[in-house]
N, C-alpha and C positions, 0 to 999 in steps of 0.2 A: 545675531551675528557671533555673539561668544560662544554659543553651542555650536555652530556650523564649524568655527575655527578649531574647536576642541575636537570635534569629531574628524575633520581632516588631518589634525595632528596626530591622532590615533591612527589612523591609516598610513601616515607618512613615513613608513619604516620597511625596510626590504621584506624581512620576515613575516611581519603584518600583512603587507599586501600579498604576498604568496598564500598567507593562510586565508584571505577573503577569497581569492581565485579559487583554492580547494574547496572551500566549504560552499561556493557557488555550485559545485557538481554534485552535491549530495551530503547526507549526514556522516560526520565522521568523528571518531574518539580521538583523545590525545594520543593514545599509542600510536594509531594509524598515522596522525600527522607527524608524530615524531618520526616515524619510519621513512616517511616521505621527505621530510626536511633534513633528516641526519642531524637533528640538534638533541639537547638534552630534554628530558621531560620538563624539569623545572623552568627552564626557558621558554619552552612552548605553551606552557600553562601561564606563564606570567604574560605573553603575548596575548593569547586568548582573553583573559581576564581584562585586558585593556580594550580590546574590541568587542567585548561583550558590555562593559562599562559604558563605551561610548555608543552602545546601541546599533553597532554594525553587525554583530553577531547574535544569534540565540543559543543558549544554552539550555539543555533538558538532561534530566537524570532518569536512568533506568536502572535499578538496582544498584550494582556497582559500577556501571557503565556511566560516563557523561558524553552526551552527543552534542556537537557543534554545527550549526548551519546559518548560512546568510539571512539575516532576518528580512521580513516580508512587510514589516509595518511601517507606516507613516513615511515621513522625509527621510528617516535615517535607512529604509529599506530602499527607498530611490536612489539615496546617494550611495549606497553599497553597491547596488547594481551598476551605476554610473563608472564607479572607480574600476570594476572589475572589468567592464566592458572597454575601457581606456587602455588595459594593458595589451600590448601588441600583441597578436596570435602568434608570432614567429618568435617571441622573446624565448632565447635558450633556456633560461632559468624554469620558466612556466613550461616549456614543451619537456623538460626531463620531470618537473613535479607531476604533471600529468600523465606522463609514461608510468611513474611509479605509482600514482593513483589507479590506473587502469590495472596493475599488476595485483594491488591489493583487492580489487573488485574481482579479478578473475579468480582469485584464490578463495574469496567468499563464495563466488558461483561454483566453484569445483566443490567445496566442501557441501554445499547445498545438495548438489547432484549426486554426489558420493553417499550422501545420507539417503537420498530418494533411491537410489539404486540398492542401496544394503536393506533398506526398509520396505521396499514396494509391497511385497507379499503380505507383511503384517502390518500395513498401514492403518486398517481399521483397529487392531488390537492396540496400537501406540496412541492413537486418537481418543481411544476408549478410557485411557488413564487420565485424560484431561477433561474431555468434553462429553455431558450427557446427551448423546447423540439424538435418542429417541424425542426426548423434549425439544430440541433443537429443530428437527424435522416437522415436529407437530405444529411449532410455532411458525415455521416457513410456511407451512401448508396453508395457516390460518391468514396469512398475509397475501395469498394468491387471490386474484379475483374470481367470482364464481364462474364466470363465463370462460375462465382459462386465460392463458397467456400468450396465444400466438406463438411467434418464433422466440426461442429462448437461447440464451448464450450462456455456458457454465465455464467461467475462467478459472484455470487451475482445477481442472477436473478431476486429477488424481485418478482413483479407481473407478471414477464415474458414478459415485453414489448419489449426487445432486440429480443426475440423470435418471436415476431410478426412481428418486422420491419425486422430483418435480415433473418430469417426463410424460406422466400421464396427463398432465394438465396443460401440455403445450401441443401445438400444431406440429411444430418442428424443433427439434433441440439439437444444439452442437456443444460438445465439449471440446476445450482447447488446452493443451498442457505441452511442456517441453520434455518431459521424462518418457522415453520410449517404454520403458519398463511399467510405469504407471498406465500408460495407454494400451499396453499389451493387455493388463489386468482388466481395464476398462471394457476393452473390446470382446474380451472373453466373457464378462459378466453381460453385458447388453445380447451377445448372441444367445445367451440362455434365456431371455426375456422375450415377451412380446413386442418391446419398444423398438420396431423397426423404423420408426421415424427419428431415432436418435442416433447420432453417431460421433466419434471423436476424431480429432486430428491434431498433429503436432504443430504448435504456434508460439511465437513470441507474446506474452500477455502484454507488453509494452507496445507492440506493434502487430495488431490483430489484422489477420488478412481478410478484413471484410469492408466494404464500404460503408460510410457513414449512414447512420439511419437504417441499418438492417435488421435490428431485433426491436421486439416489443417486451423483452425483459432480458435481464442478466443478473446472474449471482456469482458473488465473490466469497466463497466458503473456506473459512480457515487458510487462507493464501496471504492476506495482508501482512502478517507477522513476518512471512519469508522475505517481502519484498524489499528490495533496495531503495525503491522511491513509491512509497503508496500513494502519494498525492498524484503521480502521473499514472499509476495504475488506474486510479478512479477517473481520472480524466479521460483516458483510452477507453474504458467501459461506458462512460458517458457518450464519447463519440458515437458508438455504434447503436445507440439507443435512437430509436423512433420518437417524435413528439408525444409526450403522455406515456414514454416508456417507463417500465419500474426496475430499479436497482436495489438488489438485496444483498447486503455486505454482512457477512457473519464473522466474527472473531472474539478475542478475549478482552474484557476490560483490563484496565491497567492492574498490575500484578508485579510480584517480586522473585517470581521462581527462575533463580539464575540457571537451574538445571536444564531448562527449556532452551536456553540460549548455548550452553555448554554442550549438552548431549544430543539435542535435536534440531540444532542451526537455526533456531528462531533470531530473526534479525531485531525483532522490537518485541518488548514485554508487556504487550496489550496496547489498547488506544482509547482516549477518552471520548464521550460524546462531543464534547466541543471541537476536537481536533478532526473528527470524522465530518461533522456537520461543516466546518469551516472548507474542508476538501471538496466537498459535495458542491457548496456554493461557489467556490472557484471554477467548477466543471459544468456549471449552468443546471445544478439540481438542485432541488429542496428537499429537506429531510422531513419524514413523517415521524410518528411518534415511535421511539426507541424501544425495543423489548429487551428486557434484562433477565437472564435465566441464571440465579445464583447458583453455584456449585461449591464444593469444597475441594481444593481451595479457590479453584478459578470460576469466574463469572463469564458466561458467553453473553455478548451482546448482539442484537441484529440491527443494524441502521437501515431502514427503507428509504428510499430517495426516489423522487420521480423528476424525470425531464419535462420541464413545461411544454404543454400543448401550444400549437401555434395559435396566436390571437389570445392567448390567457396568460394572467399574472402568474407567476411562481407561488404566489401568496395565495391564490384561489383555493378556498377550502374544498371545493370538489376535487381539486387534483390532489390535495395532501389527504384526503380522507382514505385510510387503509384499514379496512375491518380486520378486528380481531388482535389488535395490538396491545401488548401488555407493558406496564411501566413500573 
């Protein structure tokens, strides 16, 4: 009883309730929340600390940035969601806060889009500074079943490199991306290959234009760190997989290279195995053995996950056995 009252007391203040509502819409920094609320950073930080202490918000640090999001754990998470849902949708203060939040998200998206436009032609050059591409591609190929992968979806295809690498193992392959510049390069490259069964199209990775259960495999290669909502992206990838379908997620392990955020529009500085595994479980997927490819200074991780086949338990070893994985 006392713990519940303390939690309710922490939320029972206008600014703190506004903070809960905003953090229910995504991961936000103190600076972003300060801009939305129009209050001083010390004041906002003090309110955030009270909400974190009460278990209503989660705080996690990446380099010099601290992000806040609505907690999803236990009774506090359920209560936080109830409190946010109880705020009238037509409340004028909340409406204005959400308008300002959308402006911040648009600014982020425009920065990322500008980066892609400016760097589309030398995308591989930039990635080669951070990722040992040959090692990653060889590790990915080892995770592909010997009999191929049927229908393949490459989410955030960029210049189409994953279609070039994995396409020969697929019956049909589709790459999706929002950047017209990237897709133009991908189309040009595919036209120069014999991969006539591979094609690309413009699409929103959060709202894929495919029915549920359309693909046997999907790959999310070096896309997650750009994503506004990584968990939503993986959930959408899981939706379009058939039972028994394979998801391959490739991204960086946690790191502290702030330059990637400042100069290359990275939203997140890597991901932990536990974080990705939790998102996969929430989406009805089960992770297999994670592949870690240490580099200097970045480590690339490959998280394979499988959508449970009909009538099979997600813990069935036959589902999770993916040959060639390294740990």
